[in-house]
TORVEXFI-356103 format. One record per residue: residue number from 1; residue in one letter; chain; z, x, y of N, C-alpha, C in turn. Coordinates in steps of 0.2 Angstrom, whole numbers, plus 2048, in hexadecimal, padded with zeros to 3 digits. Atoms other than C-alpha are relative to their C-alpha. Example, Ala and Ser with C-alpha at 12.3 -4.5 7.8 and 13.67 -1.06 7.14 Angstrom:
REM residues 2
     i   aa   ch   n.w   n.u   n.v   ca.w   ca.u   ca.v   c.w   c.u   c.v
     1    A    A   800   804   7FA    827    83E    7EA   800   804   806
     2    S    A   7FF   7FC   7FA    824    844    7FB   803   7FC   805
This chain:
REM residues 271
     i   aa   ch   n.w   n.u   n.v   ca.w   ca.u   ca.v   c.w   c.u   c.v
     1    M    A   800   804   7FC    948    312    7A6   7FA   803   804
     2    T    A   804   7FC   7F9    939    316    7B0   801   801   807
     3    T    A   7FD   800   7FB    93B    31B    7C0   7FD   800   807
     4    K    A   808   802   7FB    929    31E    7C8   7FF   7F8   803
     5    T    A   804   806   7FF    920    310    7D1   7FC   7FE   7FD
     6    S    A   805   801   805    916    305    7C5   7FD   7FB   803
     7    R    A   805   809   7FE    908    2F9    7C8   804   7FB   801
     8    I    A   7FA   808   801    915    2EC    7C5   803   800   804
     9    Q    A   7FA   7FF   7FD    921    2F2    7D0   7FA   7FF   808
    10    T    A   806   7FE   7FA    911    2F4    7DF   7FE   7FB   7FE
    11    V    A   801   806   801    90C    2E2    7DB   807   7FC   804
    12    F    A   7FC   803   7FE    91D    2DC    7E1   803   800   807
    13    E    A   7FE   7FD   7FB    91F    2E7    7EF   7FB   7FF   804
    14    T    A   808   803   7FC    90C    2E1    7F6   800   7F9   801
    15    R    A   803   805   801    90C    2D2    7F5   801   7FC   808
    16    N    A   800   803   7FB    90D    2C5    804   809   7FD   7FF
    17    S    A   7F9   802   803    91F    2BE    807   802   7FA   7FC
    18    D    A   7FF   807   804    91B    2AB    802   7FC   800   7FB
    19    E    A   803   800   804    90F    2B0    7F4   802   801   7FA
    20    K    A   7FD   800   807    915    2AD    7E2   7FA   803   7FB
    21    I    A   802   7FA   806    90F    2BB    7D5   7FC   7FD   7FC
    22    M    A   803   804   806    903    2B3    7C8   7FF   806   7FA
    23    S    A   800   7FB   804    905    2BC    7B7   7FC   7FC   7FB
    24    L    A   805   803   805    8F8    2B5    7A9   801   803   7FB
    25    F    A   7FE   7FC   806    8FB    2B8    799   7FB   7FD   7FB
    26    I    A   805   800   804    8EC    2BA    78B   801   802   7FB
    27    T    A   7FF   7FD   805    8EA    2BF    77B   7FB   805   7FB
    28    A    A   804   7FD   800    8E2    2CC    778   7FB   7FE   7F8
    29    G    A   803   802   803    8D2    2CA    76E   7FE   7F8   7FD
    30    Y    A   802   806   802    8D1    2B7    770   7FC   7FD   805
    31    P    A   801   806   805    8C7    2AC    770   7FB   803   7FC
    32    D    A   802   7FA   806    8BC    2BE    76B   802   805   7FF
    33    L    A   7FE   7FA   7FB    8BD    2CF    76C   7FF   804   805
    34    E    A   807   7FE   7FB    8AE    2D2    778   803   7FC   809
    35    S    A   7FE   804   7FA    8B7    2C6    785   805   802   802
    36    T    A   7F7   7FE   7FD    8CA    2CE    788   7FD   803   805
    37    V    A   7FE   7FE   7FB    8C5    2D9    794   7FC   7FB   807
    38    D    A   803   806   7FA    8B9    2CC    79F   803   7FD   805
    39    L    A   7FD   804   7FF    8C5    2C3    79F   807   802   804
    40    I    A   7FA   7FB   7FB    8D3    2CD    7A5   7FE   801   808
    41    L    A   805   802   7FC    8C7    2D1    7B3   800   7FC   806
    42    G    A   801   808   7FD    8C3    2C0    7B8   806   7FD   801
    43    F    A   7FB   804   7FC    8D3    2BB    7B8   803   804   805
    44    E    A   7FF   7FC   7FC    8D7    2C9    7C4   7FE   7FE   809
    45    K    A   804   803   7F9    8CA    2C4    7D0   800   7F8   801
    46    N    A   801   808   7FF    8CE    2B2    7CF   80A   801   800
    47    G    A   7FA   7FF   7FD    8E1    2B6    7D4   807   800   7FE
    48    A    A   7FA   7FD   809    8EC    2BC    7C4   800   808   804
    49    D    A   7FD   7FC   7FC    8F6    2C9    7CB   804   804   7FB
    50    I    A   800   7FE   804    8FC    2CF    7BB   7FF   7FF   7F9
    51    I    A   803   803   807    8F6    2D0    7A9   805   803   7FC
    52    E    A   7FA   800   807    902    2CD    799   7F9   800   7FB
    53    L    A   806   800   806    8F6    2D1    78A   802   803   7F9
    54    G    A   7FD   802   80A    8FB    2C9    778   7FE   804   7FC
    55    M    A   802   7FB   807    8FC    2D6    76A   800   7F9   7F9
    56    P    A   800   804   805    8F9    2CA    75C   805   802   7FB
    57    F    A   7FB   7FE   805    906    2C9    74F   7FF   7F8   7FB
    58    S    A   800   807   805    905    2BC    73D   807   7FD   800
    59    D    A   7F9   803   802    917    2B6    741   802   801   807
    60    P    A   7FE   800   7FA    919    2B3    754   807   7FA   801
    61    L    A   7F9   805   800    92C    2AC    756   7FF   7FB   806
    62    A    A   801   803   7FA    92A    2A8    768   7FA   7FC   804
    63    D    A   807   804   7FF    919    2A1    768   7FE   7FA   7FE
    64    G    A   803   805   800    915    28F    766   7F9   800   7FF
    65    P    A   806   800   802    905    288    75F   7FB   803   804
    66    T    A   805   7FE   7FF    8FA    28C    76B   7FE   808   801
    67    I    A   800   7F7   801    8FD    29F    76D   800   802   7F8
    68    Q    A   802   7FE   808    8FE    29F    75A   7FB   800   7FF
    69    L    A   809   7FF   804    8EC    29A    756   7FE   804   805
    70    A    A   804   7FB   7FC    8E5    2A6    766   801   806   7FA
    71    S    A   7FF   7F9   805    8EF    2B4    75A   7FD   7FF   7F9
    72    N    A   804   802   804    8E8    2AC    74C   7F8   802   800
    73    V    A   807   800   801    8D7    2AC    750   7FE   80A   803
    74    A    A   801   7F8   800    8D8    2BE    758   801   804   7FA
    75    I    A   800   7FC   806    8DF    2C5    747   7F9   801   7FD
    76    E    A   806   801   804    8CF    2BE    73E   7FA   803   804
    77    N    A   802   7FE   7FD    8C7    2C5    74B   7FD   808   800
    78    G    A   800   7FA   802    8CB    2D6    747   804   801   807
    79    I    A   7FE   7FB   7F9    8D6    2DB    756   804   805   7FB
    80    T    A   7FA   7F8   800    8E2    2ED    754   801   801   807
    81    M    A   7FD   7FB   7FE    8EC    2F5    75C   7FD   805   805
    82    K    A   805   7F9   7FE    8DF    301    75F   7FC   7FE   806
    83    K    A   804   804   7FB    8D4    2F4    768   801   7FC   804
    84    I    A   7FC   800   7F7    8E1    2EF    774   801   805   803
    85    F    A   7FD   7FD   7FC    8E4    2FD    778   7F9   806   805
    86    E    A   805   801   7FF    8D0    300    77B   800   7FB   804
    87    M    A   800   808   7FB    8D1    2F0    784   803   803   806
    88    V    A   7FC   7FF   7FC    8DD    2F7    791   7FD   808   805
    89    R    A   800   7FB   7FC    8D4    307    795   7F8   7FD   801
    90    E    A   806   804   7FC    8C1    2FC    798   803   7FE   805
    91    V    A   7FB   802   7F9    8CD    2F1    7A5   801   805   804
    92    R    A   7FF   7FA   7FB    8D3    303    7AC   7FC   801   803
    93    K    A   806   801   7FF    8C2    306    7AF   7FD   7FD   80A
    94    Q    A   802   806   7FB    8C0    2F8    7BB   805   7FF   805
    95    S    A   7FA   804   7FB    8D1    2F3    7C1   805   804   800
    96    Q    A   7F7   7FF   802    8E4    2F7    7C5   804   7FC   7FF
    97    I    A   7FA   806   801    8EB    2E6    7C2   806   802   7FB
    98    P    A   7F8   800   805    8FE    2E8    7B9   7FC   7FE   7F7
    99    I    A   800   802   806    8FA    2E7    7A5   806   7FF   7FB
   100    I    A   7FA   7FE   805    908    2E5    79B   7FE   7FC   7F7
   101    L    A   805   801   806    906    2E3    788   809   7FC   7FD
   102    M    A   7FA   805   801    911    2D4    781   7FD   7FE   7F9
   103    G    A   801   800   808    914    2D3    76D   808   800   7FC
   104    Y    A   7FC   802   805    91F    2D4    75F   800   807   7FD
   105    I    A   7FC   7F9   801    92C    2E2    758   7FD   804   7FA
   106    N    A   800   7FE   808    925    2E6    747   7F8   801   802
   107    P    A   807   7FC   7FF    912    2EA    74C   800   806   803
   108    I    A   7FE   7FB   7FC    919    2F7    758   803   806   7FC
   109    L    A   7FC   7FC   808    924    2FD    749   7FB   803   7FD
   110    R    A   805   7FE   804    915    2FF    740   7FC   804   801
   111    Y    A   804   7FB   7FB    90B    309    74C   802   806   801
   112    G    A   7FD   7FB   800    919    314    74E   802   7FF   808
   113    V    A   7FF   803   7FB    923    310    75E   7FF   807   807
   114    E    A   801   7FA   7FD    921    321    766   7F7   800   801
   115    K    A   807   800   801    90F    322    762   7FC   7FB   804
   116    F    A   803   807   7FC    90D    30F    76A   7FF   804   808
   117    C    A   7FD   800   7F7    916    313    77B   7FB   807   803
   118    S    A   804   7FC   7FC    90C    323    77C   7F7   7FF   803
   119    E    A   804   804   7FD    8FC    31C    77B   7FF   7FA   803
   120    A    A   801   807   7FB    8FF    30C    783   801   803   807
   121    E    A   801   7FD   7F8    903    318    794   7F8   802   801
   122    E    A   806   7FD   800    8F3    323    791   7FB   7FB   7FE
   123    C    A   80A   803   7FF    8E5    314    792   805   7FD   804
   124    G    A   800   802   7FC    8EE    30D    79F   807   7F7   800
   125    V    A   7F9   806   802    8FE    2FF    799   806   801   805
   126    D    A   7F8   7FE   7FA    90D    2FD    7A6   806   7FD   7FF
   127    G    A   7FA   803   802    918    2F3    79D   801   7FC   7FA
   128    L    A   7FF   802   806    921    2EB    78D   801   7FA   801
   129    I    A   7FE   806   800    925    2D9    789   800   801   7F6
   130    I    A   801   801   807    92D    2D8    777   807   7FB   7FD
   131    P    A   7FC   806   800    934    2C8    775   807   7FF   7FD
   132    D    A   7FB   7FC   804    93D    2CD    765   803   804   800
   133    A    A   7F8   7FA   801    947    2DC    769   803   801   806
   134    P    A   7FB   800   7F9    954    2D7    774   802   805   803
   135    L    A   800   7FA   7FD    95E    2E2    77E   804   807   7FD
   136    E    A   7FC   7FB   806    96A    2E9    76E   7FB   801   7FC
   137    E    A   802   7FE   808    95C    2EC    762   7F9   803   805
   138    S    A   807   7FC   7FD    94D    2F3    770   801   809   802
   139    S    A   7FF   7F8   7FF    953    306    772   7FD   801   7FE
   140    I    A   804   7FC   803    947    30D    766   7F9   7FF   804
   141    V    A   805   805   7FE    93A    303    770   800   805   808
   142    S    A   7FE   7FD   7F9    941    306    783   801   807   802
   143    E    A   800   7FA   800    945    318    780   7F9   804   802
   144    A    A   808   7FB   7FF    933    31E    77F   7FC   7FB   803
   145    A    A   805   801   7FE    92B    312    787   804   801   80A
   146    G    A   7FF   7FC   7FB    937    319    796   7FD   807   801
   147    K    A   804   7F9   801    931    32A    793   7F9   801   805
   148    R    A   808   7FF   801    91F    325    794   7FF   7FB   809
   149    G    A   7FF   802   7F9    924    31B    7A6   7FC   7F7   7FF
   150    L    A   803   806   800    91E    30A    79D   808   7FC   804
   151    N    A   7F7   804   7FF    92C    2FB    7A5   7FD   7FA   7F8
   152    M    A   7FC   805   803    936    2F1    79A   801   7FB   802
   153    I    A   800   808   7FB    935    2DE    79D   805   7FD   7FB
   154    F    A   7FD   803   806    942    2D3    794   801   7FD   804
   155    L    A   802   806   801    945    2C3    792   808   7FB   803
   156    V    A   7F8   806   7FF    954    2B4    79B   7FC   7FB   7FF
   157    A    A   7FF   807   802    954    2A4    794   805   7FB   804
   158    P    A   7FA   806   7FE    95E    294    79A   807   800   7FA
   159    N    A   7FC   7FD   804    969    29A    78C   805   805   800
   160    S    A   7FE   7F9   7FD    96D    2AA    792   807   7FE   804
   161    T    A   7F9   7FF   7FB    980    2AD    797   7FE   805   807
   162    D    A   800   7FD   7F9    983    2B3    7AB   7FF   809   7FD
   163    K    A   801   7FA   803    985    2C3    7A2   7FB   804   7FE
   164    R    A   808   7FE   803    977    2C5    797   7FE   7FF   804
   165    M    A   806   801   7FB    96C    2C1    7A6   802   809   805
   166    Q    A   7FC   7F9   7FB    976    2D1    7B0   7FE   807   7FB
   167    Q    A   801   7FA   805    974    2DD    7A0   7F7   7FF   802
   168    V    A   805   7FF   802    961    2D7    79E   7FC   804   807
   169    D    A   802   801   7FA    95E    2DA    7B2   802   808   7FF
   170    Q    A   7FD   7FA   7FE    968    2EC    7B0   7F7   803   7FB
   171    H    A   806   7FB   806    959    2F1    7A1   7F9   7FF   802
   172    S    A   808   802   7FD    94A    2E8    7A8   7FF   806   804
   173    S    A   803   7FF   7FC    93E    2F2    7B1   7FA   7FD   802
   174    G    A   807   804   801    92E    2E8    7B8   803   7FB   804
   175    F    A   7FF   806   7FD    934    2D7    7BB   805   7FE   7FB
   176    V    A   7FD   803   804    940    2CC    7B0   7FC   7FA   800
   177    Y    A   803   807   805    937    2BE    7A6   805   7F9   7FF
   178    C    A   7FE   805   800    940    2AF    7A9   7FC   7FA   7FC
   179    V    A   805   804   806    939    2A2    79B   807   7F9   802
   180    S    A   7FD   805   7FE    93E    291    7A2   802   7FC   7FC
   181    V    A   7FC   805   806    943    287    794   800   803   7F9
   182    T    A   7FE   7FB   806    94B    28B    785   7FB   7FD   7FA
   183    G    A   806   804   805    93C    288    774   7FC   807   801
   184    V    A   806   7FE   801    92C    290    771   7FA   800   805
   185    T    A   806   800   7F9    91D    294    77E   7FD   7F8   7FF
   186    G    A   805   806   801    912    284    782   7FF   7FE   807
   187    A    A   801   804   7FA    90D    27C    791   804   7F9   801
   188    R    A   7FD   806   801    919    26D    794   7FF   7FB   809
   189    K    A   7FF   804   7FB    91C    25F    7A1   803   805   806
   190    G    A   7FB   7FC   7FC    921    267    7B3   805   7FD   801
   191    E    A   7FA   806   7FF    92C    257    7B7   806   805   7FA
   192    E    A   7FC   7FE   805    936    25F    7A6   802   806   802
   193    V    A   7FE   7F9   7FE    935    271    7AA   806   800   806
   194    A    A   801   801   7F9    938    26E    7BC   80A   7FD   800
   195    Q    A   7F8   803   800    94C    265    7B8   802   803   7FD
   196    S    A   7FB   7FE   803    952    271    7AD   7FF   808   803
   197    V    A   801   7FC   7FD    94B    27F    7B6   804   803   807
   198    E    A   7FC   7FE   7F7    952    27E    7C8   809   804   7FF
   199    R    A   7FA   7FC   800    963    281    7C0   803   804   7FD
   200    F    A   800   7FA   803    95E    28F    7B4   7FF   805   806
   201    I    A   803   7FA   7FB    956    298    7C3   805   800   807
   202    D    A   7FB   7FF   7FC    965    295    7CF   804   807   7FC
   203    R    A   7FD   7FC   803    96F    29F    7C2   7FC   808   7FD
   204    V    A   803   7F7   801    961    2AE    7BF   7FF   803   809
   205    K    A   801   7FD   7FD    961    2B0    7D1   805   802   803
   206    T    A   7F8   7FE   7FF    975    2B3    7D1   800   805   7FD
   207    N    A   800   7FA   809    973    2C0    7C2   7FB   805   7FE
   208    V    A   804   7FA   801    963    2C8    7C4   7FE   800   805
   209    I    A   801   7FF   7FA    962    2D1    7D4   7FD   806   801
   210    R    A   802   7FA   801    95B    2E2    7D0   7F6   800   801
   211    N    A   809   7FD   801    947    2DC    7CA   7FF   7FB   805
   212    P    A   804   807   7FC    93C    2CE    7D1   800   7FE   7F7
   213    K    A   800   806   803    93B    2BF    7C6   7F9   7FB   7FD
   214    L    A   807   805   802    92C    2B6    7BD   803   7FC   7FC
   215    V    A   800   804   805    92E    2A5    7B4   7FA   7FD   7FC
   216    G    A   804   803   804    926    29F    7A8   801   7FA   7F8
   217    F    A   800   805   806    923    295    798   7FF   7F7   803
   218    G    A   7FF   807   7FF    91D    282    79B   7FB   800   806
   219    I    A   805   801   7FB    911    285    7AA   7FB   802   7FE
   220    K    A   806   803   803    902    27B    7A8   7FB   800   808
   221    N    A   805   803   7FB    8F9    278    7BD   806   805   805
   222    Y    A   7FC   7FE   7F7    8FD    280    7CF   805   7FB   803
   223    E    A   7F8   803   800    90A    273    7D1   806   801   7FD
   224    D    A   7FB   7FC   803    914    276    7C5   802   809   800
   225    A    A   801   7F7   7FE    912    28A    7C8   802   801   808
   226    Q    A   7FC   7FF   7FB    918    287    7D9   807   7FD   801
   227    L    A   7F9   802   802    926    27A    7D5   806   805   7FC
   228    I    A   7F9   7FC   802    92F    285    7C9   801   807   800
   229    S    A   801   7F9   7FE    92B    297    7D0   802   800   807
   230    K    A   801   800   7F8    931    292    7E4   807   803   801
   231    K    A   7F8   7FD   7FE    943    29B    7E0   7FE   806   7FF
   232    V    A   802   7FC   806    93B    2AA    7D7   7F9   802   802
   233    D    A   805   7FB   7FB    92C    2B7    7DB   7FA   7FE   7FC
   234    G    A   806   802   803    920    2AE    7CF   800   7FD   7FB
   235    F    A   802   803   805    919    2A7    7C1   7FE   802   7FB
   236    I    A   802   800   804    913    2A9    7AE   7FC   7FC   7FD
   237    V    A   804   806   803    904    29F    7A6   7FF   801   7FB
   238    G    A   804   7FA   807    8FF    2A3    794   7FD   7F9   7FD
   239    S    A   804   805   805    8FE    293    78A   7FB   7F9   803
   240    A    A   804   805   7FF    8F5    288    795   7FA   805   803
   241    L    A   806   7F9   800    8E9    297    798   7FD   800   7FB
   242    I    A   805   7FE   807    8E5    298    787   7FC   7F9   7FF
   243    D    A   803   807   7FF    8E2    284    786   7FA   7FF   803
   244    T    A   805   800   7FD    8D6    287    793   7FA   802   7FC
   245    I    A   803   7FD   804    8CE    295    78A   7FD   7FA   7FA
   246    R    A   803   803   804    8CC    289    77B   7FD   7FB   801
   247    N    A   802   805   7FD    8C7    27B    782   7F7   800   804
   248    H    A   804   801   7FC    8BA    280    78B   7F9   807   7FB
   249    Y    A   804   7F8   805    8B2    292    77C   7FE   7FA   7FB
   250    P    A   802   7FA   7FD    8A6    293    778   7F9   7FE   804
   251    N    A   806   803   7FA    89C    289    786   7FC   806   804
   252    K    A   804   7FC   7FC    88E    292    790   807   803   807
   253    D    A   7FC   801   7FB    899    291    79F   807   802   7FF
   254    W    A   7F6   801   800    8AC    293    798   802   803   803
   255    Q    A   7FC   7FA   7FA    8B1    2A3    7A1   803   7FD   806
   256    Q    A   7FD   802   7F9    8AC    29C    7B1   804   7F7   802
   257    N    A   7FA   808   802    8B8    28A    7AC   805   804   800
   258    V    A   7FB   7FC   802    8C5    296    7A7   804   803   806
   259    F    A   7FD   7FC   7F8    8C6    2A1    7B9   7FF   7FB   805
   260    L    A   7FD   806   7FB    8C4    28F    7C2   808   7FE   7FF
   261    F    A   7F7   803   801    8D5    28A    7B8   804   807   804
   262    V    A   7FA   7FA   7FB    8DC    29C    7BE   801   7FF   807
   263    K    A   7FF   7FF   7FB    8D8    29A    7CE   803   7FA   803
   264    E    A   7FD   807   801    8DF    289    7D0   805   803   800
   265    L    A   7F9   7FF   7FF    8EE    28E    7CA   803   805   804
   266    K    A   7FE   7FB   7FB    8F1    29B    7D6   800   7FC   806
   267    F    A   801   803   7FA    8EA    293    7E4   7FF   7F8   801
   268    G    A   800   807   7FE    8EA    280    7E1   7F8   7FE   800
   269    N    A   806   803   800    8DC    276    7E1   7FE   802   809
   270    I    A   804   7FC   7FB    8CF    280    7EE   7FA   7FD   802
   271    E    A   807   803   7FE    8C1    273    7F0   801   7FF   806
């Protein structure tokens, strides 16, 4: 496990006390290979604090139809692990926003775990989220990541036991990803998420005490984000962001519309 102060830790340590950290998920190579770097930089300018960069995979177990579609498009566009690393290098020429690679274990094993973690560190990646590599099966990656100073971020869900939450807290660094509902990713009705999330977050706060906590899955607007994250450190948005991209791309002003959505997610309607 990393001991140096990471970019992720710095975000939490330097935020205003009442500010909710906003982490945004974008699939690398979606909607096209050329836009990913510009989107990341634009997200930061419009309020994003952390970027989760999805590594497309043909069998994404935890992802709903929105992110599955984005992954398929990115794969058809010719995305590769090498190109993802190059995207991070390009971002690092202009920005120090924390970047977390999120994806599945198979492509990492195929690439080579040591090689993957080495290249991730070298290009400026800050952490990893691997949903299908639970604690018991993650040591091959977490040990290599720890040697490279990469934060390993694990997930807890409403069906996690108290003991499990404590174990995740012990092994995570950077933050703990709180999955607000049991199931796959996707925007949901705010009330649907909020009702079940309240009890879940109270348990999380009792059991996850070492790490900051971000809540994700089902957030689609500013009101959802503030309601669902009121007892934790911030929120994560993925599917609603990708839906927004899909709704506007390839119109001439599609990026401006996406950036407006991001700004409103963070700050509310600012007109």
